[in-house]
N, C-alpha and C positions, 0 to 999 in steps of 0.2 A: 538481330534483334535490336530494335530502336531503343534509344535511351529512355523514351516515355514508357514503353512497354516494360523495360527492365525495372524502372522506378516503380511502376504500378505493382509488378509482381513482388518486388522487394517489400513494399508497404503492406501488401496483403500477407505475405509470409511473416512479417514482424507482428502484425495484428493477430494472426492465428496463434502464434507462439505465446503472446501475452494472454490471450484468452485461455490458453492451456495452463499457463502458470496461475491465473486467477481461479481456475476451476480446481486445480490440484491443491493450491495453497492459498486460500482466500485472505489470510492474515499475513502481514509483513511487519518487520520491525518498525518501531516508531522512529520517525526521522529526528525528532527533537532529543530523545534520551538514548538513541541508538539501541533500543531493545533492553536497556537495563531497568527501566521503570522509575528511575530517579535521576536527577541531575548529579553529575560529579563535580565536587568543588575541591578546592585545597585549603588546608589550614595555613597558619602563618609560617610553618616551616616548609611548605611546599608539598607536603604529603597529600595524596588523594583522600577524600573522605566522602561519605555518602551525603548527598544534599537532599533537597525537598522532593517529594513525590512528583512525578510528571503529571501536569494537568491535561496535557493533550491526549494521553493514553489511559488516564485514570490509574497510573502506576502498574499497569500490566505489561508494558513493553511491547505490546502488539497493537496494531491498527489494521482496519479493514482496507484492502487495496481499492484504488480508484475504480478499476474495471469491475470488480465484484460489487462495489457500491452501486454503480450504474446498472448492472445486471439485477440486482435485488430491487432497485427502484422501478425498473421496467417491468419486472415480473409482478410487483405489487400493483402497479397501474393496470396491467393487463388482467390480473385477478379481480381487482375491484370493478373494472369495466365490464367483465363478462359474467358477473354475478347475477 
C-alpha cells in the first residue's frame, strides 16, 4: 500500500468517524466554560466560586458541533432550493 493511498484511507476513516459522532451526539461541551455554563473564578482566599454565565453557550454548557452545524446549513440550503 502506497503512503498516499494509506493517507487517503486514514482521512476518509477519520471523516466517517466524526460524521458518526455528529449524528449520534450533535451537541458537545462548550470550549470556553468546559460544559459548566459559567466561568469559574477564585476569591481572595483562592477558593473556587461561580463566576458570570458563559456568553458563548448562553449558560447551557453545550454548543452544536461544527460538523452538525455544517450539515444543518447544507440541509437548509437544499430544502430552500428544492421548494
